[in-house]
N, C-alpha and C positions, 0 to 999 in steps of 0.2 A: 106316353101317358104319365110315367113316373116323373119325368122332368116337368110336366105341366103342374102336377100336384105339388112337387117341391117348390117350383117357382111361385105358385099360388100361396103356399104357406109362408114363403119368404116375404111376399107382398103384404100378406096380412100382418105379419110381425113388423115390417117396415112402416106400414101406414097406421097401425093401431093407435099410437099416441096422438097423431094428427087428427084422426077421425074421432077419437074419444073426446078431444077438446073442442071439436067443431060445434058451432052454434049458428043460428040463422040471423042474428040481429046486428051484425057488424061486418063491414068489409074486410076487417083484419082476418077473420076466419077464412074467407075466400083467398086472400093473399097468401096465408100460410099454406093452404093446399096447393096453390099455384107455385109457390117458392119450392115446396117439397118436390113436386113433380119436375120442375125445371132442374133442381139439384140432381135428381136421379137421372134425368136425361143427359145432363152435362157429364156426369160420371160415366154413363154408358158410352157416349160418343168419344170421350177421352180414351177409353179403353178399347174402342172398336178397331178391328183390323180390316173392316169392310170398306173403309174410306181412304182416299188419298189424304196425306197429311195436310195439304193446303185446304181441302174441303173440310176436313175434320177441325182444323184450327178456326176456320171461319164460322162453322156451326157452333163450336164451343164458345167462341167469343160472343156471338149473338145471343145464345142462351144465357150466358153469364151477364150480359148487359140487360137482358130482360129481368133476370133475377135481382140485379142491383137496383133497377128502377122500382120493382115491386117492394123490395126491402125498404127503400126510401119512402115510398107511399105508405107502407104499413107502419113505419115508425113515426109517420107524420113529421118527418124532418123539415119539410117545407114550412110548417107552422113555426117550428123552433127557430129556423133561420130567418123566416119572414118577419117574425115578431121580436127578434132579439133586441133591436134598437128600442122598441116600445117597452119591453120588460126591463131593460136597463134603466130607462128614464122613469118608468112607473112600475116599480116592483110590486108584486102581489104580497100583501101581508101574510105571514105564515098562518095566522088564525083565520084567514079569509076563505070563503067558499068561492070556487072558481067562477061559477055562473053569476054570483052576486058581484064579484070583482069586475067581470066583463060588462055587466049590465048597469054598473053604477053610473051616476051622473059624471059627465066629463066636461072639462073646459074646452074651448074652441081649439086651443093648441093641442090638447090631448086628442081630440077628434081628428085633427089633420094628420097627426102622426099615426093614429090607429088606422085611418083609411089608407095611408101610404103603405103601412105594414101589411094590411089585409090584401092590398093589390099585389104586393111582392109575394106574399104567401101563395096566393092564387096562381100567379105567374110561375112560381117554382113547381107547384103541384102539376100544372099543365105540362111543364117541361119534363117532369119525371114520367107522367103518363104518356106523353108523345114519344119519349125515348123508348118506353116499353113497346108501344105500337110500331115504331120505326124498326125495331129489331124483330118483333114477333111476326111481322108480316111475311117474313121469309120461312115460316114454319113448314110450308109445303116442300121446301128444298131440303129440309132436315132428313127426310126419308125419301130417297130416290128422286 
């Protein structure tokens, strides 16, 4: 009973900053919760003596790959990478509002590059998501 209380209190302390900052309006908050949980699980499995090293390494690697994919989705790295060519050619003025910049009138050349970058950004986002799913689908093997 004392161990359950101690563990519960440790969980409250560990999770308090994440839950305190949690909001319902953005996927980033969900990603933060999932990344935290995966980090704790990764640490648990690394330290576990209940698994053979080969199984442990495989589990830790899959959890870490899930975490990396979620971190890339959370940081919206796919947009930064996908649109890097576009922003190099058409930099946003420092005084500009992002929505006004994106919704401004564009030349045909501008539109072609924007579409190309949008497609690359979407492709990268799907890659990151698929990488998460590819590794997370083994979750049932993480416990017995």
